[in-house]
N, C-alpha and C positions, 0 to 999 in steps of 0.2 A: 206456418205461412199466415199472414193476416187476411182476414176475409175481406172481400170487395164485392160490390154487387154483382149478381150474375149477369152475364152477357146474355141479352135477349135478341133473337132474330125472328122476325115475322115473315113467313114464306107464303107463297101463292096457295099452297096445299100440301097435304102430307107427303105427296110423291116428290116434292122439291126437297125434302129432308134427306131422301135416300142417298144422293151423291155426297151430301156432307158427312153423313154417318159412315159411308164407305171410306171417305177420306180420313175420317178419325181413326178407322181401324188400320188402313194402310200405314198411316204416319206412325202409329203406335208400334206396328211390326218393324218399321224401318228404324226408329229411334231406340227401342228397347226390345230387341230379340229375346224371346222367352218370357215376356211380361204376361200379366194376367189381366184377361179382359173379362168384364162382368156383363152378362147378357140381361136384358129385361125382356119379358114375354108379353103376350096379349096383342090385341089387334093393332095397337099403335106401331108395333115393330115388324108386322107381317111383311109388308112390302120390302123393307129393309133386308130382313133375313133371307127372303127368296133371292135378292139381288147378291147378297153375300155368299150364297151357295156356290156361285160360279167362281169365287175368288178368295174365299176364306184362307189366309196365310196360315194353315193348320199346323205346319212345322216350325213356324216362327213365333207362335203365341201359345200360352195356355188359356183356358177358359173356365168360367164358372158361371153361376146365375144367382138370382136373388132369393128364390123361394120355391117351396113345393108343397103340394097338398099332402096332408098326413096320410101315410100308407100308400102313396102313389109311386110305383117304380117306373123306370124308363119305358117300359112297354105298355103301360096302362093309359088308355085314352083319356084325354083330358088333364093329364099331368104336364107339369112345365117342361121337363126334359123330353116328353113325348112330343109337345108342341114344338120345341126347338127343332128336334129332329125331323118332324114333318116338314117345316118350312126350310130348314138348312140342314140336309142330311149329313154334310161333313162333320157337324157336330157329333153325330153318333160314332163316327170313325174316331174322332178325338176321344170320345168316352172309352172305346175299346182299348185305345193305346194309352189310357191313363193321362191324357192331356186335358180332359175336361173333368172338373172337380165338382160333382153334383151335390146339391143341398141334400142332406140326409131326409130320408122319408119317415124317420122315427124322431120322437121328441125327447128322449131322455138327456138329462143334463150333460152326462159324459160324452155322448156322442155329438152333442151340439158344440161342446167346448172343443172337442178333437177336431171338428170341422174348422172352427175359427182359427185354431192353431195351425192347421194345415194350410189355410190361405196365407197366413203370415210367414210360414216357412217358404212359400212359394213367392214371396216378396211383396204380398198385398196386392190388392186390385189396383191396376194402374189406371184404368179407364172403366167407369161404371156407367152403363146405360140405364136410364131411369124413365118410368111413366109416372102418371099421377091419376089417382082415382077421383071420382066425382065428390067424394067426401074428403079429398085432401090427402089420402093415404099414398105412400111410396112403398114399394114391395107390398108386404101386407101389413105394414104398420098402420093399424087403424087409428082414428082420432082417440087421443088419450094415452097413447104409447109414450113411455118416458123417453127423453131425448138419449139417455145413457144406455139404452137398450142394446144387447148384442143378440146372436142367434137365439130365437125362442119359439114357442108354440103360441100361436094366436087364434082366437075365435073371430071368424069373418063377419063383418057387418052385413046387414041384409042387402045394402046397395051394392056391396062387392059381389055378393052370391048372385044377385039379380043380373049384374053385367056379365057373369060368367055362365048363366043359366044355358045359353044356346050351345055352348060346347059340350055340355053333359047331357043334353036332352036325348031320350026321354027320362033319364034319371035326374035326380036332384043333385045340385052342386054340393061339395063337401063343406062341412061346418068348420073345420080347422085346418091350419097350415103351419109349416114351419117357414120362418122368415128371417132374413137378414135384418138385424135391428139398426136402429138410426145411428147409433154410434159407430157400428161397423160400416154402414154406408158413408159416413162422414170421413172414415179413414182412407178411402180411395183417393187417388192423387188427382184425378179429374173426373167430374160428373158431367154428363150430357143428358138433359132431360127433355123429352118430346111430349107434346099435348096437342091433340087436333080434335076440332069439332066444338060446337056451341055447348054441348053438356059439360065440357071441361072448363068453361070460362070462369065460373064462380071460384072454382078450386084454384085455378091459376091466379086470379086476382088475390085470393086469400094468401097463397103461397108467397107471391112477390110484394104485396103491398099491405097485408093484414098484419096482425100480431105474430110475432115470433113465439109460437106456443105449440105444445102438443095437441092443441085442438085441431091444428092443420099440420100433421106431421111433415108435409113437404115444405113448410117454411123453413126447416132446418137447413135446407140448401143455402140459405143465406149466411150461414156460418161457415161455409166452405170458400177457400181462396180461389178456386178454379171451376167454375160452373158455366156451361152454355146451355141456354134454354131456347129450344126450336118450337115455334108455334105456327099454327096457320091462323088466318084472319079471324075465323070464328072463335078459336081458343083465346085469341088476344083481345076479344071485342070489349071486355070491360076495363081493360087497362088504358092508361094515358101514357103512351110511349113516345120517346123522341127517337128510338132506334130506327135505322133504315130498314125498310121492307125489301124482300127479295123475291 
C-alpha cells in the first residue's frame, strides 16, 4: 500500500475518543473474525479499556500487545499484561484460553523471534493501537531506534521511566523492557494512535510535521497507508490543522 498522510481528528477531550476506539474494535470483529488486535497500555487508554471490558468480543478476536517490562509476568504489579487485566479483565480470560498472545518477559533472541513468528502465523496484527511518549517514542522504541527494528530489548529513557514512576511507587521503575520494533508495528494493517494533554504536544508536532527520522520514532507512522490519529485540543495545540474538530 502507498503511504498517505495520517488522518487526524481533534476531539474535545480524551473521553471523546472512547466511542471511536470501541467502534474500531467492533468493526474489526465484524469484518475479520479471528483477527489479531494489538493493545496499547498506559493512561492514554485506561478509559477505553474500562469501557471495552463490558463488550470485548473475546470469541471473535485474538489479541496481543506492544511491550513488557523485562522479567514481569502477568501477575506482577506494574507489568503491561497486569495493567491490561486490571482495566479490562476479559483480557485475562483470553490469556488463559490462549487467545491473548503476550509479549515475552525474557529477551533472548530465539524467544523474541518465536513470538514474532507466532504473530505472523496468527495472520499478523490487523489493528494496532498506539500511544506516543513525550520524547516521541512508540511502544518502547526510544529515540534512535532503527526503523527496521523488530522485537528487541531496550533500555528505557529517563523520561519514560519518570512517566511510569507512579505505577511502581514506592519501588523504582524497571530499566529495561521487551518491545515490538518499529518495523513490526509498521506491518499492522491499520494503526490508531491516541495522544492527549499538553505534555504530548511537542511529540505530536514532531511526529506529524517534523523530520521522518529515528530521532522521533513515532514519525514512522507517516510511512503507513492506513493511520488514524486521535488528539485532544491540548495535544494538537502546536499543529496547524485543517481537519474538522469533534
